[in-house]
BAMI-765699 format. One record per residue: residue number from 0; residue in one letter; x, y, z of N, C-alpha, C in turn. Coordinates in nm, 2 decimals. Example, Ala and Ser with C-alpha at 12.3 -4.5 7.8 and 13.67 -1.06 7.14 Angstrom:
// residues 2
(pt 0 "A" (1.32 -0.57 0.78) (1.23 -0.45 0.78) (1.32 -0.33 0.78))
(pt 1 "S" (1.28 -0.22 0.71) (1.37 -0.11 0.71) (1.29 0.00 0.79))
END
This chain:
// residues 80
(pt 0 "M" (10.47 6.54 5.42) (10.53 6.43 5.49) (10.43 6.39 5.60))
(pt 1 "A" (10.43 6.26 5.63) (10.34 6.21 5.73) (10.38 6.25 5.87))
(pt 2 "K" (10.28 6.27 5.95) (10.31 6.30 6.09) (10.32 6.17 6.17))
(pt 3 "V" (10.44 6.15 6.23) (10.47 6.02 6.29) (10.50 6.04 6.44))
(pt 4 "K" (10.43 5.96 6.52) (10.46 5.96 6.67) (10.49 5.82 6.71))
(pt 5 "I" (10.58 5.80 6.79) (10.61 5.67 6.85) (10.60 5.68 7.00))
(pt 6 "Y" (10.52 5.59 7.06) (10.51 5.58 7.21) (10.60 5.47 7.25))
(pt 7 "S" (10.70 5.49 7.33) (10.80 5.39 7.36) (10.85 5.40 7.50))
(pt 8 "T" (10.94 5.31 7.53) (11.01 5.31 7.66) (11.16 5.29 7.63))
(pt 9 "P" (11.25 5.34 7.72) (11.39 5.33 7.69) (11.44 5.19 7.68))
(pt 10 "S" (11.38 5.09 7.75) (11.44 4.96 7.75) (11.38 4.86 7.64))
(pt 11 "C" (11.29 4.91 7.56) (11.21 4.83 7.46) (11.30 4.81 7.34))
(pt 12 "V" (11.33 4.69 7.31) (11.41 4.65 7.19) (11.34 4.69 7.06))
(pt 13 "Y" (11.21 4.66 7.05) (11.13 4.69 6.93) (11.11 4.84 6.91))
(pt 14 "C" (11.11 4.92 7.02) (11.10 5.06 7.01) (11.23 5.11 6.95))
(pt 15 "R" (11.34 5.06 6.99) (11.47 5.10 6.94) (11.48 5.06 6.79))
(pt 16 "M" (11.43 4.95 6.75) (11.43 4.91 6.61) (11.35 5.00 6.53))
(pt 17 "A" (11.23 5.05 6.58) (11.15 5.14 6.51) (11.22 5.28 6.49))
(pt 18 "R" (11.28 5.33 6.60) (11.35 5.45 6.59) (11.47 5.44 6.49))
(pt 19 "E" (11.54 5.33 6.49) (11.65 5.31 6.39) (11.60 5.31 6.25))
(pt 20 "F" (11.48 5.24 6.23) (11.42 5.24 6.10) (11.38 5.38 6.05))
(pt 21 "F" (11.32 5.46 6.14) (11.28 5.59 6.10) (11.41 5.67 6.06))
(pt 22 "E" (11.51 5.66 6.15) (11.63 5.74 6.12) (11.70 5.70 5.99))
(pt 23 "K" (11.71 5.57 5.97) (11.77 5.51 5.85) (11.70 5.57 5.72))
(pt 24 "H" (11.57 5.58 5.73) (11.49 5.62 5.61) (11.46 5.77 5.61))
(pt 25 "G" (11.52 5.85 5.71) (11.50 5.99 5.71) (11.36 6.04 5.74))
(pt 26 "V" (11.29 5.95 5.82) (11.15 5.99 5.86) (11.16 6.07 5.99))
(pt 27 "E" (11.10 6.19 5.99) (11.09 6.27 6.11) (10.98 6.21 6.20))
(pt 28 "Y" (11.01 6.21 6.33) (10.91 6.15 6.42) (10.92 6.22 6.56))
(pt 29 "E" (10.81 6.21 6.63) (10.81 6.25 6.77) (10.81 6.13 6.86))
(pt 30 "D" (10.90 6.13 6.96) (10.92 6.01 7.05) (10.86 6.05 7.18))
(pt 31 "H" (10.77 5.97 7.23) (10.71 5.99 7.36) (10.74 5.88 7.45))
(pt 32 "D" (10.81 5.90 7.56) (10.85 5.80 7.65) (10.74 5.78 7.75))
(pt 33 "V" (10.67 5.67 7.74) (10.55 5.65 7.82) (10.59 5.60 7.96))
(pt 34 "A" (10.71 5.56 7.98) (10.76 5.53 8.12) (10.78 5.65 8.20))
(pt 35 "A" (10.81 5.76 8.14) (10.84 5.89 8.22) (10.73 5.99 8.21))
(pt 36 "N" (10.63 5.97 8.11) (10.53 6.07 8.09) (10.39 6.01 8.10))
(pt 37 "G" (10.32 6.03 8.21) (10.19 5.97 8.23) (10.09 6.02 8.13))
(pt 38 "E" (10.10 6.14 8.08) (10.00 6.19 7.98) (10.02 6.12 7.85))
(pt 39 "A" (10.15 6.10 7.81) (10.17 6.02 7.69) (10.12 5.88 7.70))
(pt 40 "L" (10.13 5.82 7.82) (10.08 5.68 7.84) (9.93 5.68 7.82))
(pt 41 "K" (9.86 5.78 7.88) (9.71 5.78 7.86) (9.68 5.80 7.71))
(pt 42 "E" (9.75 5.89 7.65) (9.72 5.92 7.50) (9.74 5.79 7.42))
(pt 43 "M" (9.85 5.71 7.45) (9.88 5.59 7.38) (9.77 5.49 7.40))
(pt 44 "I" (9.72 5.47 7.53) (9.62 5.38 7.56) (9.49 5.42 7.49))
(pt 45 "N" (9.46 5.54 7.49) (9.33 5.59 7.42) (9.34 5.56 7.27))
(pt 46 "K" (9.46 5.57 7.21) (9.47 5.55 7.07) (9.47 5.40 7.03))
(pt 47 "S" (9.54 5.32 7.11) (9.56 5.18 7.07) (9.48 5.08 7.15))
(pt 48 "H" (9.43 5.12 7.27) (9.37 5.03 7.36) (9.46 4.92 7.41))
(pt 49 "Q" (9.59 4.95 7.40) (9.70 4.86 7.44) (9.79 4.92 7.54))
(pt 50 "M" (9.86 4.83 7.62) (9.96 4.88 7.71) (10.10 4.85 7.66))
(pt 51 "G" (10.12 4.77 7.56) (10.25 4.73 7.50) (10.30 4.84 7.42))
(pt 52 "V" (10.43 4.84 7.41) (10.50 4.94 7.32) (10.59 4.86 7.22))
(pt 53 "P" (10.62 4.92 7.11) (10.59 5.05 7.07) (10.45 5.06 7.01))
(pt 54 "V" (10.39 5.18 7.02) (10.27 5.21 6.95) (10.31 5.33 6.86))
(pt 55 "I" (10.28 5.31 6.73) (10.32 5.41 6.63) (10.20 5.46 6.56))
(pt 56 "D" (10.19 5.60 6.56) (10.08 5.67 6.50) (10.13 5.74 6.38))
(pt 57 "I" (10.08 5.70 6.26) (10.12 5.77 6.14) (9.99 5.83 6.08))
(pt 58 "D" (9.98 5.96 6.10) (9.86 6.03 6.05) (9.73 5.96 6.09))
(pt 59 "G" (9.73 5.91 6.22) (9.61 5.85 6.27) (9.60 5.70 6.25))
(pt 60 "Q" (9.68 5.65 6.17) (9.69 5.50 6.15) (9.78 5.44 6.26))
(pt 61 "I" (9.72 5.35 6.34) (9.79 5.30 6.46) (9.86 5.16 6.43))
(pt 62 "F" (9.98 5.15 6.47) (10.05 5.02 6.46) (10.09 4.99 6.60))
(pt 63 "V" (10.07 4.87 6.65) (10.11 4.82 6.78) (10.22 4.72 6.75))
(pt 64 "G" (10.34 4.75 6.80) (10.46 4.67 6.77) (10.53 4.73 6.65))
(pt 65 "F" (10.65 4.67 6.62) (10.73 4.71 6.51) (10.70 4.63 6.39))
(pt 66 "N" (10.62 4.68 6.30) (10.58 4.61 6.17) (10.65 4.68 6.06))
(pt 67 "R" (10.76 4.63 6.03) (10.85 4.70 5.92) (10.78 4.71 5.79))
(pt 68 "L" (10.72 4.60 5.75) (10.65 4.60 5.62) (10.53 4.70 5.61))
(pt 69 "G" (10.45 4.70 5.72) (10.34 4.79 5.73) (10.39 4.94 5.73))
(pt 70 "L" (10.49 4.96 5.80) (10.55 5.10 5.80) (10.60 5.14 5.67))
(pt 71 "E" (10.67 5.05 5.60) (10.72 5.08 5.47) (10.61 5.11 5.37))
(pt 72 "K" (10.50 5.04 5.38) (10.39 5.06 5.29) (10.32 5.19 5.32))
(pt 73 "V" (10.29 5.22 5.44) (10.22 5.35 5.48) (10.31 5.47 5.45))
(pt 74 "L" (10.44 5.46 5.47) (10.53 5.57 5.45) (10.58 5.58 5.31))
(pt 75 "G" (10.55 5.48 5.22) (10.59 5.48 5.08) (10.74 5.46 5.07))
(pt 76 "I" (10.80 5.38 5.16) (10.94 5.35 5.15) (10.96 5.23 5.06))
(pt 77 "K" (11.05 5.24 4.96) (11.08 5.13 4.87) (11.21 5.07 4.91))
(pt 78 "V" (11.21 4.94 4.94) (11.33 4.88 4.98) (11.38 4.79 4.86))
(pt 79 "A" (11.51 4.81 4.82) (11.56 4.73 4.71) (11.59 4.59 4.75))
END
């Protein structure tokens, strides 16, 4: 299974949508709150060169924002 990390904030609507997407499809993930964790924020910026959330790292492939179709493709999720 892919290693999935999401860098997020509690108030971000798109972060919430990404977490709900992962939960709906049974994808295990690590959630890093960049509002509360400065080290996670630095890690996110180093990976994405962005300040916006969510940033999603799937086995080193970086997504900035909630890209449902891209996530489905990378994770091999088939939607009927």
